[in-house]
N, C-alpha and C positions, 0 to 999 in steps of 0.2 A: 282843220286843226294844222296849227302850222308845222313844220317839220322840228323835230327836238335832237338835242345831242345831249351824249352821254360825258360831261366831263368828269375826268378822273387825277388823283394829283399822286404822280409817280417819284419825284422828288421832292428832299427837304426844302424848307426856306431861308435856314439858317445860312447865316452869309450869304445872302442875296441882298442888292438895295430893296430900300424900304416901300417904291414903290412896284416891286415885283411882290413884294409881300402882302402890301395892300390888295392888290388886283388880287391873286390868289383867293385872300379872305373876302373881298368882293364877291367873288365867283359862289363863294360859299362853303370853299372847302378848309378845313382847318388842319388837317394831320396828310401823312402819307396811305393811299389806298381808300382815303372820301373819295364818293361820287357823288353827284350832283346831276337831275337833267334840266335844260337848260333851252328855253326857243331859241333857232337858230333866228339872230338875228345880228346886225350889222356892228352891235352895242359889245354883244356880247363875243363875237368874231373877232373883236380887234383887241377885247381882254386875253382873248388864248392867243390872240399874235403877239402879245408882250410878255407871256411867259411859260411858248409853245413848247420851251426845254423842261419845263417842270410838270405837264399836263399830259395824258394822253384824252385824246378826243373821238368817239366813234360815235356813228346814228343810232337814235335812242327807237326802238318798236316797240310803240304801246302792248305789243301781243308778246311781247318776249319777259314783261314784267311778270313778278310771283304776284299771285291774289293775293289783296292782303296788302300787300305792300303801298307803302306811300310814294310818290316822288313826282 
């Protein structure tokens, strides 16, 4: 399995340019403290780089996921 990243929105997209708002939404984030797990691919890294001031990124370990949780 490819390495994965947990991406969490930590700042609001209010008063941000439309391209940054679209990038955050394209990552699957909708509100502050939303988290998604994405494969560590160049396309995702580029999206994260564009909105790095709005998100927190950390490695995702399958073992730390609670049992029965989707992700």
